[in-house]
TORGU-702502 format. One record per atom (N, C-alpha, C): residue in one letter; x, y, z. Coordinates in pm, whole numbers, plus 32768, in hexadecimal, padded with zeros to 4 digits. Layout:
# residues N
AXYZ
...
//
This chain:
# residues 55
MBB83BC3DC06E
MBC09BC59C042
MBC4DBBD8C017
ABCA0BBDDBFB1
ABCE2BB67BF7C
ABD51BB37BFD9
YBD62BAB4BFDB
YBDCCBA78C02B
YBE51BA8CBFE4
TBEB4BABAC02C
TBF3ABACABFF3
TBF9ABA72C041
ABFF6BA37BFFA
AC058B9DEC039
AC0B8BA30C08F
PC0E3B9F7C0FE
PC144BA3FC152
PC1C9BA4FC10A
RC210BAB4C12E
RC294BACBC0F1
RC2F5BA62C124
TC345BA31C0CA
TC3A2B9C7C0EF
TC432B9F5C0F1
TC44ABA75C0DB
TC4D4BAA5C0DD
TC505BAABC16C
TC57BBA7AC180
TC5B7BA7FC205
TC63ABAC9C1FC
RC657BB10C264
RC6D6BB57C26C
RC72BBB14C2D5
PC7ACBB0EC2BE
PC801BAD1C324
PC801BB26C3A3
SC7F5BAE5C413
SC7EFBB2EC491
SC87ABB52C4C4
SC8E1BB10C490
SC968BB2CC4C0
SC9A2BBA6C47A
RCA03BBE1C4BD
RCA46BC55C483
RCABBBC28C42F
RCAEBBC82C3DA
RCB5EBC62C385
RCBDCBC58C3D9
HCC35BC04C3AC
HCCB8BBFAC3EC
HCD05BC7AC3CC
PCD52BCADC42A
PCD9CBD2AC413
PCDF7BD25C397
LCE32BCB3C37A
LCE88BCABC303
LCE37BCB7C282
VCDBDBC84C283
VCD66BC91C20D
VCD41BD24C1FA
ACD20BD67C268
ACCFFBDF6C25F
ACD77BE47C22E
TCDEDBE24C25D
TCE66BE69C232
TCE7FBE53C19D
ACE6CBDD8C170
ACE7FBDBBC0E1
ACE1BBE06C08A
MCDA4BE20C0C0
MCD40BE6AC073
MCD64BEFFC06D
VCDA5BF32C0D4
VCDC0BFC2C0DC
VCE42BFE9C096
LCEA0BF8DC08B
LCF23BFB0C051
LCF1BBFEABFC4
PCECABFB4BF69
PCEC3BFF4BEE4
PCE8EC083BEEB
LCE2FC09CBF41
LCDFBC124BF50
LCE66C17FBF8A
ACEB0C14EBFEB
ACF1CC19EC025
ACF86C1C1BFBC
ACFA8C161BF68
AD00AC17BBEFF
ACFD5C1E3BE9D
LCF56C1DABE7C
LCF19C23DBE23
LCF1DC2C9BE62
LCF00C2D1BEE3
LCF03C353BF26
LCF90C38FBF27
VCFF5C339BF36
VD07FC36ABF33
VD09DC3A8BEAC
VD070C369BE41
VD08AC39CBDBA
VD03AC41CBDA1
VCFB9C41BBDC6
VCF63C48EBDA9
VCF89C509BDFA
FCFA2C4F6BE7B
FCFBFC569BED0
FD053C58DBED4
GD0A5C53CBE95
GD130C564BE83
GD18BC554BEF9
GD176C4F2BF4B
GD1D7C4DDBFB6
GD19EC492C02D
WD1FAC452C075
WD1D5C403C0E9
WD1A5C45BC15B
ED1D9C4D4C169
ED1B3C52CC1D7
ED11FC550C1D1
AD0EEC56CC159
AD061C58FC14A
AD008C519C16E
VD02EC4A1C143
VCFDFC42AC162
VCFE2C40FC1F8
AD057C41CC236
AD063C405C2C5
AD010C46BC314
TD00FC4E7C2E7
TCFBFC54EC329
TCF2AC52EC320
HCEFCC506C2AA
HCE6FC4E4C299
HCE4BC469C2EC
ACEA1C405C2EE
ACE86C38BC33C
ACE81C3ABC3D0
SCED9C403C3FD
SCED9C42BC48A
SCE58C475C4AD
SCE2CC4CBC454
SCDB0C515C46C
SCD38C4B8C472
VCD34C456C41A
VCCC6C3F5C41C
VCCCBC3A3C49B
GCD43C37BC4C5
GCD51C32FC540
GCD21C37CC5B9
VCD40C3FDC5BF
VCD10C451C62D
VCC79C45DC628
MCC42C46DC5B0
MCBB2C47BC5A1
MCB6AC3FBC5CD
LCBA8C387C5B3
LCB6BC308C5DB
LCB86C2E6C66D
GCBD9C333C6AD
GCBF3C31FC73A
GCC5DC2B7C759
RCCBCC2A4C6FF
RCD25C242C718
RCDA7C286C737
//
């Protein structure tokens, strides 16, 4: 069998800072407000996801 070089890609072992995660989610949240037509619908979906994730 031919020799293949080991993979050199590394992933950061640390987790994202909460503010970075929030900044990534805000555009999606704004889009959901526009698409679903209101803050109540977005809040309901976010609450359901939070319950599903156990938070």
